[in-house]
N, C-alpha and C positions, 0 to 999 in steps of 0.2 A: 700632201701626206695624209690629211684628214680623210679625203674621199678614197684614196688608195687603201688606207687601213680598213675602212668600212667595207670596201669591195672585197678585200682579201678575206675578211671574216665571213661575208656572205658566201663567197666561193667555197670556203671550208665547210660551212654548215649545210650547203645545198645537198650533198650526197646523203647526209644523215636524215634530212627531211624527206628525201625521196625514199629512203629505206623505211621511214615511218609510214609513208603512204602505201608502200608495198606490203608492209606488215598488216596494215589495216585491211587491205583487200584479202589477205590470207585469212585473217580472223573472221571477216564477214562471210567467208565461204565455208566456214566450219559448220557442221550440223548443229541444230539448236541445242542439243544436249550438252555439247561442249562450249558453244558460244555464250550460253546464258549463265555460266558460272561466274561468281564474283571476280575471280582472277582474270578471266577472259574479258569481262566487261571493263575492268579497270585498264587492262592492256589496250583494248580497243579505244577507250576514251583518250588515253595518252597518245595513241597513234593519230587520232583525229585532231588533237590540240597542237601537236608538233608542227605540222605545216601551216597552221593558222598564224603562228608567230612570225612567219616570214614577211618582210616588207615587199610591197609591190610598187612598181614605178610607172604604171599605165592606168588610165582611167577605167574604172569598171563600168559596164553598161548601165544606163539608167533603167532599162527594163520596163518601160511604161509602154505597153502595147495597145491598150484601150482606155477610154475614159467615159464616164457617164456625163453627158451634157443634156440637161433637161430630162426628157423621158427616154433618150436614146443612148445606146452604148456605141461609141464611135471609135474606129481604129485611129491610132496615133503613129506617126512616123517622124523621125528626126531628119532635119534638113539643114545644111550649112547655108546661111544667108550671105555672109561676108566674113572677112577675117584677115589676119596677118600671120606671120610666123609665130606670133606670141599668143594669139587667142582667136577663137572662132565664135561668131554669133550663131548660136544653135536654136532652131525653131522646132517646137513640138507641134507639128501641123496635124489638124484633125481632118478626116475625110468622111463626108464632104465638109468643106469649110463652113464654120459657124462664125457669124459676125459677133465678136465679143471684145471687151476692152483689151488692148494690146499691152502686155506687161513684160518689161525686161527685168529679170532677176539677176542681180550681180552676185555671182558666187565669190566667196573669199579667196584671195590669193595669199594663202598663209601656210602652205605646206601640204594641203590636201587638194584633191581634184574637185571639179564642179559637181560630181555625183554625190558629194556630201550633202547637197541641197535636194536630193531626190524626193524626200517627203514634201518639201516646200513646193516643188514642181507638180508632183502628183496631186496634191490638194488643190492648188490654184488652177489646174487645168480644167476643172469642171466649169468654171465661170469665166475663164479668161483665155486669151490667145497668148501663149507663154513663149518667151525667148529667154535664153540663158547665156551668160558669158562663160564659154568653155576655155579656160586658160590652159596653155600647153606647158609641158615639163621643160624647164630651161636646159636641162642636160641634153635634150634631144634637138635643140635649136642651134644650128651652126653659127659660129662667131661672125661669119660674113653677113648675117642678118642684122647685125648692129646691136644696139643697147635697148633696154626697156626699163625706164625709171618711173618715178611717181607721176611726172607730167604725161608720160606716154599712156599710163593707165587711164588718167582723166580724159585724154584724147580718144582712147578706145571707147570709153563710156559715151562720149558725145557722138562719135561716129556710129556706134551701135544704135543709139536713139534715132539718128537721122536715117539709118537703114530701115528701121521699123516704120518711120514716118510720123507726121504730125498726129498728136492725140495719144501718144504712148504714156505709160506709167513706169515708174522706177522703184524697184524694191532692192535694197542693199542689205545683204546678210553679213553681219559682223565686220570684218576688216575693211571692206570698201566704203564704209559709211562716210568717211571724210572725202574720198574721191567722188562719191555720188553727190554729196552736197556741193562740192566745188564745181562739178560739171553742170549742175542745175543752176548755180549762181552765174556761171559764165554764159550759159545759154540765155538766161533771163536778161542779163545785161546787154547781150547782143540782139535781143528781140528775135531769137531763133524760133521759128514756128514749131520745131520739134522739142522745145522745152517740155519736160514731163508735166502732165496734168496733176499727178500726185507723186509724192516722194515718201517712201516708207523706209525708215532706218531702224534696223533690228540689231540690238546688242553690239553696237559699233562705237569705237573711241572718237567721238567728236571733241571731247575735252578730257584727256587722260589724267588731268590733275585732280579730278573729282573722284573720291572714294578709290584711291589707288589699290590695285590688286597685286599679287605676286608678279604678274606679267609686267605691270607698270614699274614695279620696284626694280626688277632686273634691268629693264630698259634704261633706267636713270642711274643705276648704280655705277656704271662704267662709262667712260668717254667713247665717242663713236669710233675712235681709232682702235680701242680694245676689241670691239665687235669685228672690225675689218681684219684684225690679226688672228682672232681666235675662233670665229664661226664661219668665216668665208673660206671656201675651198675651190679647187680647180677640177673641172670635169675630166676624168681619165680618158685616155686615147681610144678606148673601145666604143665610145658613144659619139653620136653625130655632133654634139656640142663640145667636143674635145677642146680644151683650153679655155672655155668660158668660165668666168668666175661666178660662183653661185653660193647662195645660202641653202644648203642641202635640206631636203624634206626630212631626212632621218635625224638631223640635229633638232629641228623644230619638234618632231614627234618625241624625241628623248626628253626635251624640256617639259612638254605637256605631261608625259608619263611620270616624270619625276615630281611634278607638282602634286599629283594624286596617286602616288605609288601604291599606297595601301588600298585605295579603291580598286585599282586595276588588278592587284594581287587577289583581292577578294572576289572580283568578277571571274577570274580564271579558275579559282578554287570552286566557285559555284558552278561554272561551266563543266568542270570535271565531274562534280557530283551529279549534275543534271544528266550528263551522258551515261554515267554509271547506272543511275536509277531510271534511265530511259524516259526522261521528261523531255521529249523531242521538241515540242513547241518552244519551251523556254530556252533550251540549248540553242535552237536555231536562231532565235532573236539575238542572243549574245554573240554567237559566231558571226552573224551577218554584220553586227555593229563593228566588230574588230576587223573583218575583211575590208570594210570601208575605211576604218580608222587607220589601218596599216597600209593603205594605198597612198603613197606620198609623192609629191612633186617638188622639184627644186625651184627656187626663186632666183631671178638674176640678182647679182650682188648689189647693183645700183638701186634696184627697187627696194630691196630689204633695207639697205643702209639709209636711203632717203626717207623711207617710212619711219624708221627708228628716230631719225633726226627731226623730221618735220612734225610728226604726230605725237611721239612719245617723249621726246626730250625738249624740243623748243616750242611745241604747241602752236604752230603757225596759224592754223585755222581758228582756234579759240581766241587768239590774241589779235585777230584781224590782220595778220602779217603774211598770210599765204599768197604766194605768187605762182601763176601758171605761165611758164615761158615768158616771164617778165611782167605779165599783167596781174594786177592785184585782184584777188578773188573777194568779192563783197557779197555775202549772203543776204544783205539788206536789199539787194536787187530782186530777190524772189518775192513776188507779191501775189501771184495768181495760182501757184502750185499748192495743193492741199498737202499738209505735212502730218505724218504719224511717226512717233518714236516708240519703240518697244524695248523693254528691259525685263530681265528675269530676276526675281527676288533673290535667288541663290547663285547668281552668276559669279564665278570666281575668276573669270577672264576679263570681262568688261564690267567694272563696278557700277553700282546704281548711281545714276545721275550723269554718267559720261555721255550717254546718247541723248538724254533729255536736254543737254546743254544746247542742242540745235535750236530749241525754241527761242532762246534769248538772241541767238545769232540771226534768226529769221523772224524777228518780231514785227516786220512789216506785213507778214502774212496775217490776214484777219484772224482773230482768236477763234471764230466759228469754224475756220478751216484748219485749225491745228488741234492735235490730240496726242496725249501721252498715255501709254498703257504700261503699268508695272504688273507683270504677271506673277501671281503668288506661287511660291513653292516650285519654281522651275530653275534649273541651272542654265548654262550658256546654250547648250544644244536643244533644250526643251523649248526655247523661244521659237525655233523654226522647224522642229521635227518632233514627232511623237504625238501622243493623245491630246495633251493640252494645247499644243500648237493647232491641231486640227479642229478641236472643239471650242476653244476659247480665244486664241490669238487670231486665227484666220478670219473669223467673222468680223473682227475689228478692221483687219487689213482690207477685206472685201468692201466694207462700208466706206473706208477712206478712198478707195479707188472709185467707188460709185459717186462720192462727193466730188472727186476730181473731174469726173465726167461732166458735172454741172459747172462748166467753165464760167468764171465771173467775167464781167465786161472788161475789155482791154483798157489800159490806161490811155488817156488822151491828154494832150497838152492844152492848157488853158489858152484861149484866144487872147492875143494882145490887143488892147484898145487902139483904134485907128488914131493916127496922129492928127491933131487939130490944125 
């Protein structure tokens, strides 16, 4: 019923949004003498905002066509390296190829598409060979493709690192921090040659007990059965994933919007004023943010519920109790991987200290190869996008990857004395 009710509402609003688009085209076609009056400008602003409020359920293009590498401006094209029904390893390949550190950016699987990390990709491309986990919308995945849970996410991370090859680096943005740490620990324990040389965890919940935010409080307020009953829905018949149980992206977005309702109302009011006053650059930035923010994808029910249980309610990783397909995950196995944790001072989604908790779990990594950055005056998204990310956070990430390139000597077992 939840998904059907949402779909009925969207179907009802669609003609009105189309009417707003048509009205905008008519207003823009008016002669300047009529179009530039205050009433006309206000009407045009409203016509532009109306379609912006519609949710989208497909990934927007990354739109990265060129990048400066050294002194050259190189073309960039996207290519799928490997993947499953649930996610694709996407490579941003330069032409000609430039030998640079290979980096897998793990995009969050938390209601938005991988294009949410567009700024992260664009910035890192200059100095690195960049790959991204491009997660697919669960409502478009047929039930016959099977399930996708927490352990499957970890398996995808390891498979993607193996596809990149030995010597890769791993950057986890927000939600996948726990899975990234788990995958690294499992690969270290197995002596996998594709264990990442560096691991960067950005604003992710390694230990959600620390400095709990509103997100953490909601996750612990109700038992898991409550979430299964109240926020899990069935995909309607019109989609390829018909019958699949999902945590809808529109539910996640509603929760985030509700947390900061005043801020979003103020943002739309400012957007309206910017459009009326023809402050084009400022209006374009706000509109672009909401086009991306309102592009939502559904999560499989099993992945969402297992994440709530293991990460937010029972804290398996932080307590040393996380198991992957029955195998205990031990972060103490990580010894050679350089570790960076990054947090935002004003993050209201992942509290200060939740990501830094990785250092205690990974204390066998030499102190000289571990670093923590608390970025002043940024919220959650400012950790991986925007001006401060590019100018202040990224240089630290780049230095950590460079440190990881200087691989320490592998462990060797001490020789046993010969029997006398």
